[in-house]
Structure formats: structure tokens, C-alpha cells
C-alpha positions as CSV (number, residue, x, y, z in Angstrom):
1,M,99.0,114.3,87.6
2,K,96.6,112.4,84.8
3,V,95.2,109.3,85.8
4,T,96.0,107.0,82.8
5,K,96.2,103.3,82.3
6,K,100.0,103.8,82.5
7,N,100.5,105.3,85.8
8,C,97.6,102.7,87.1
9,F,100.1,100.3,85.8
10,N,102.7,101.9,88.0
11,L,101.1,102.0,90.5
12,L,100.5,98.4,90.4
13,I,103.8,97.6,90.2
14,L,105.1,99.7,93.0
15,S,102.1,98.0,95.5
16,I,103.7,93.8,94.3
17,L,107.2,95.6,95.3
18,L,105.9,96.7,98.3
19,L,104.1,93.4,99.0
20,L,106.6,90.7,98.2
21,P,108.9,91.2,101.1
22,F,105.5,90.3,103.1
23,A,104.7,86.9,100.7
24,D,108.4,86.0,101.1
25,S,107.9,85.8,105.0
26,V,104.8,83.6,104.6
27,Y,106.3,81.2,102.9
28,A,109.4,81.2,104.9
29,V,107.1,80.5,107.7
30,K,105.9,77.6,105.6
31,R,109.3,76.3,104.7
32,G,110.7,77.0,107.8
33,K,108.2,74.5,109.8
34,R,109.1,71.4,107.4
35,D,112.8,72.2,108.4
36,T,112.1,72.2,111.9
37,E,110.3,68.9,111.4
38,T,112.9,67.1,109.1
39,E,115.9,68.1,111.0
40,G,114.7,67.1,114.4
41,K,115.5,70.3,115.9
42,E,114.1,72.0,119.2
43,A,110.4,72.6,118.6
44,T,108.9,76.0,118.2
45,P,106.4,77.0,120.9
46,S,102.5,75.7,120.1
47,C,100.3,78.6,120.2
48,E,97.7,77.7,122.4
49,S,93.8,77.7,121.6
50,E,91.8,80.9,122.8
51,K,88.6,79.4,121.8
52,I,85.7,81.5,123.1
53,N,83.7,79.4,125.8
54,P,80.0,79.7,124.6
55,E,78.9,79.9,128.6
56,N,80.9,82.3,128.9
57,Y,79.8,84.6,126.0
58,D,76.8,87.1,126.9
59,I,75.2,87.6,123.2
60,R,72.7,89.7,124.5
61,L,75.8,91.8,125.8
62,H,77.2,91.8,122.1
63,V,74.5,92.7,120.6
64,G,73.7,95.7,122.9
65,S,77.2,97.0,121.9
66,L,76.9,96.6,118.5
67,F,73.4,99.0,118.4
68,I,74.7,101.6,121.1
69,I,77.6,102.1,118.7
70,L,75.8,102.0,115.5
71,V,73.9,104.9,116.9
72,T,76.8,107.1,118.5
73,S,79.4,106.4,115.6
74,S,76.6,107.4,113.2
75,F,75.8,110.4,115.4
76,G,79.5,112.1,115.7
77,A,79.9,111.0,111.8
78,F,76.0,112.6,110.6
79,L,76.0,115.7,113.1
80,P,78.6,117.9,111.4
81,V,77.3,117.2,107.9
82,I,73.9,118.0,108.8
83,T,74.8,120.9,110.4
84,K,76.7,122.4,107.6
85,K,74.3,121.2,105.2
86,N,71.4,122.9,107.1
87,P,71.8,126.5,108.5
88,K,69.0,126.0,110.7
89,F,70.9,123.5,112.5
90,K,74.2,126.0,112.2
91,L,76.8,125.5,115.0
92,P,79.4,127.8,115.9
93,Q,82.6,127.7,114.3
94,T,84.3,126.7,117.8
95,I,83.2,123.8,117.8
96,Y,84.3,122.6,114.1
97,F,87.4,123.9,115.3
98,V,87.4,121.7,118.6
99,C,86.3,118.8,117.2
100,K,88.6,119.1,114.4
101,H,92.4,119.3,115.9
102,F,91.0,117.4,119.2
103,G,90.0,114.5,116.8
104,T,93.5,114.9,115.2
105,G,94.9,113.7,118.5
106,V,93.1,111.0,118.4
107,I,93.9,109.3,115.1
108,L,97.9,109.9,116.2
109,A,97.6,108.0,119.7
110,T,95.4,105.8,118.2
111,S,98.4,104.7,116.0
112,F,101.3,105.2,118.6
113,I,99.3,104.2,121.5
114,H,97.0,101.2,120.3
115,M,97.8,100.1,117.2
116,I,101.8,99.7,116.9
117,P,102.4,98.1,120.5
118,S,99.5,95.4,119.7
119,S,100.8,94.7,116.1
120,F,104.4,94.0,117.5
121,E,103.0,92.1,120.1
122,S,101.2,89.7,118.0
123,L,104.1,89.6,115.3
124,T,106.8,88.6,117.8
125,N,104.8,86.0,119.3
126,E,106.7,83.1,120.0
127,C,104.5,80.6,118.0
128,L,104.6,82.1,115.0
129,G,108.4,80.4,114.6
130,E,111.8,82.0,113.8
131,V,111.1,83.8,110.8
132,W,108.7,86.4,112.9
133,T,110.4,85.9,116.0
134,E,114.1,86.9,114.6
135,Y,113.2,89.5,112.8
136,S,111.2,91.9,115.6
137,A,110.6,94.8,113.2
138,W,107.9,93.6,111.1
139,A,104.8,95.3,112.7
140,G,107.6,98.4,111.9
141,A,107.9,97.2,108.6
142,I,104.3,96.4,107.6
143,A,103.1,99.9,109.1
144,M,105.8,101.3,106.9
145,M,104.9,100.0,103.8
146,A,100.9,100.8,104.4
147,A,102.0,104.2,105.0
148,L,104.4,104.4,101.6
149,F,101.2,102.8,99.6
150,V,99.1,105.4,101.1
151,F,101.0,108.1,99.6
152,F,101.8,106.6,96.2
153,I,97.7,106.2,96.2
154,E,97.7,110.4,96.6
155,Y,100.5,110.8,94.4
156,M,98.6,109.5,91.6
157,S,95.0,110.6,92.7
158,I,93.5,113.4,91.1
159,N,91.3,114.8,93.7
160,K,92.1,116.6,96.6
161,Q,94.7,115.0,98.7
162,Q,92.4,115.8,102.2
163,T,89.7,113.7,100.6
164,L,91.4,110.3,100.5
165,G,92.6,111.4,103.8
166,V,89.2,111.7,105.6
167,F,88.1,108.5,103.3
168,I,90.3,106.1,105.7
169,L,89.7,107.9,108.7
170,E,88.2,106.2,111.7
171,V,87.3,108.8,114.5
172,G,83.9,109.9,115.5
173,L,82.9,113.0,115.9
174,G,86.3,114.1,114.5
175,L,86.0,112.1,111.4
176,G,82.7,114.0,110.7
177,S,84.0,117.3,111.3
178,R,86.5,116.2,108.3
179,I,83.8,115.5,106.3
180,A,82.0,118.5,106.7
181,E,84.9,120.9,105.9
182,T,85.8,118.6,102.6
183,S,84.8,120.1,99.4
184,F,81.9,118.8,97.6
185,S,79.3,119.7,95.4
186,E,76.1,121.2,97.1
187,K,74.1,118.1,95.5
188,S,76.7,115.3,96.1
189,I,76.0,112.5,98.4
190,K,79.5,111.8,99.0
191,P,79.6,113.1,102.7
192,W,76.5,111.3,103.1
193,L,77.9,108.1,102.2
194,M,81.0,108.5,104.1
195,A,79.4,109.1,107.7
196,L,77.1,106.3,106.5
197,V,80.5,104.0,105.6
198,Y,81.8,105.1,108.9
199,G,78.8,104.4,111.0
200,T,77.9,100.9,110.3
201,T,81.5,99.6,109.4
202,T,82.3,98.7,113.3
203,P,78.6,97.1,114.0
204,I,79.2,95.6,110.8
205,G,82.5,93.5,112.3
206,I,80.7,93.2,115.8
207,A,78.1,91.0,113.8
208,I,80.6,89.4,111.9
209,G,81.8,88.2,115.2
210,I,78.8,87.4,116.8
211,I,78.2,85.1,114.3
212,A,81.4,83.3,114.1
213,H,82.9,83.7,117.6
214,E,81.8,79.5,118.1
215,S,84.2,78.5,115.3
216,Y,86.8,81.3,115.6
217,D,90.0,80.9,117.8
218,P,92.0,84.1,118.4
219,G,94.8,81.7,119.6
220,T,95.5,80.5,116.5
221,A,99.3,80.8,114.3
222,T,97.1,82.2,111.6
223,A,94.9,84.6,113.6
224,I,97.6,85.8,115.5
225,I,99.3,86.5,112.1
226,V,96.3,88.6,110.3
227,Q,95.7,90.2,113.6
228,G,99.1,91.9,113.8
229,V,99.2,92.6,110.0
230,L,95.8,94.5,110.2
231,D,97.2,96.1,113.2
232,S,100.5,97.5,111.5
233,V,98.6,98.7,108.3
234,S,95.8,100.5,110.1
235,A,99.0,102.1,112.4
236,G,100.6,102.9,109.4
237,I,97.8,104.6,107.8
238,L,96.8,106.5,110.8
239,L,100.0,107.4,111.3
240,Y,100.8,108.8,107.8
241,V,97.0,110.6,107.8
242,A,97.5,112.3,111.0
243,L,100.9,113.6,110.5
244,V,100.7,114.4,107.0
245,E,97.1,115.3,106.1
246,L,96.0,116.5,109.2
247,I,98.7,118.1,111.7
248,A,100.9,119.2,108.7
249,H,98.1,120.6,106.4
250,D,95.9,122.5,109.4
251,F,99.1,123.7,111.0
252,I,102.0,124.2,108.6
253,F,100.8,124.3,105.2
254,D,97.5,126.4,105.8
255,P,97.8,130.0,105.4
256,N,94.5,131.0,107.2
257,F,96.0,129.1,110.2
258,R,98.8,131.2,110.7
259,K,96.4,134.7,110.6
260,K,94.8,133.2,113.6
261,S,95.2,135.4,116.6
262,N,97.6,133.8,119.1
263,L,95.0,132.1,121.8
264,T,93.5,131.1,118.5
265,Q,96.4,128.6,117.4
266,T,96.9,128.3,121.1
267,L,93.7,126.6,121.5
268,G,94.5,124.5,118.2
269,F,97.6,123.1,120.0
270,V,95.7,122.5,123.2
271,C,92.9,120.5,121.6
272,L,95.3,118.5,119.7
273,T,97.3,117.7,122.7
274,L,94.6,116.8,124.8
275,G,92.9,114.8,122.0
276,A,96.2,112.3,122.2
277,G,96.4,112.5,125.7
278,A,93.0,111.4,126.1
279,M,93.6,108.3,123.8
280,A,97.6,107.6,126.0
281,V,95.3,107.9,129.1
282,I,92.6,105.5,127.8
283,G,95.6,103.0,126.4
284,R,96.4,102.5,130.0
285,W,93.3,100.0,129.9
286,A,92.7,99.1,126.2
């Protein structure tokens, strides 16, 4: 499908339609608060302040973690790209194969184990008001809208589907191996830019958090809603990409995979399961 003004306009309309329910809910929250105050009903539990105590905030530890994450994430993203572009640093295909499918499992579990539970916990908080608490499926609904939005974007895209899927992934070496496998021209700088974006996004977020830690209060209703919505959107995107872009593409629709030996196919499934299992175990503490 060609990208035309008409197609872009249609996509914009679809996006607005998807976001209307959420916009309406925000208005309803404000209206519900006014109604509660005027009618004298029992007040909704207030959100407790959780403002960070400067005395307990170790800025050196956070700055140190910023640079550690910058180095490790950049290394994981750039290494497969470097080895793919430079024959001198060529790695065995088995390493790419293992990292690719292990990373897919990590992505899948990140959505199910880390993002979805966190979003439900935030958006069902009693201090947010009846609009959020009476409809307990807001987190799932927003995740579904995010997944559908990605689908519409891909449907309209003239590029290979995997390119967009890779661009929105956030999983270290698994991401790097996906970037390395995506088809680009020899002189294209896109894989380098995509690896750079991944390597710097989290450290930039940490830096913003360090700067704003004295004024930011994660216990306010606004902060809880923002956190819940972002977790829901992330969950929907990661879930769609993991199931549609990666698992279905690699295991079901790739004829080359089915031509591989039974041992290689089994290794792919084992790596997928190990990646998901590792993130599920980490979810016990994270």
C-alpha cells in the first residue's frame, strides 16, 4: 500500500478514534471529583504523597548506574551490528540464533510479567476515583489500543514489517541481533542510529529522573495515571511485536526455519522458553 495523504489522514482518524475512550475517561475523572464534592458523598481515598527524601537519595549510586547501563546496553546493541558489518569480527551464526530467540522470550515475558501487572496495579489504585476503579480493565483496554495502533501503522507502512518492530524493541543483545538481521543497504547508517537510540534512551531517562527527583512525587494521582498508561502502552506494543513480528515470523511463517534440522528447531524453542523463563524469574523480585 502506498503512503499517500489520504492514507495518512485515515490513519489519523483511526488513531483519534482509538484515543477517544481514554480522553473521555480523563474528563470523567474530573467530572466525578466535582460531583463527589458537590453531592457530599463519601470521599475517595486520597493518594498518599511518596515524595523522595533527599537524605535517602544516593545521587552517586544513580549516576553510576546511568553509566553502567549506558555501556552495557550500547555494547549489547552495537556488538551484533559491528560483527555483521565487519568480517574480521564475524561471530558464528549459532550465537545470533541463540540471542535472537532468547531475546524474543525476554520481550514476551517483559510484557506479561513486568508491564501488564504493573499497569493494572497503577490504574486500579483506589485513590484515582470511581471511573478508574469501577472499570478494572482500563490497563488491558489501553494495551489493546496500543497493539492495534502498531498494527495500523504497519499496515500503512511501505517498509518491511520487521523494521518497525525492531525499532520499538527494548531488549539489549536480543535487539542488537534483530537490528543486524534487518535488511539495510551496505552504506546505510540506520542500524547504527537504531543501536545508538537503544543505548542512550534509558540513560537519558535516568538523567531526567536524577534532575527531577526533588520535585517529582510518584504518589500523586497524575503520576500514578501516567505510570499506568505508559506501562499499558508498553505492554501492548511488546506483546504485539513478540507474538506477531517475532514468534509468528520466525517459527510459523519462515520456510527456512522449518527446513532446519530437528535439533536446530528444538534449540530455537528452548532459547525462546529460557528467555521468557529468565524474565519470569526476575519478576519475582523486580
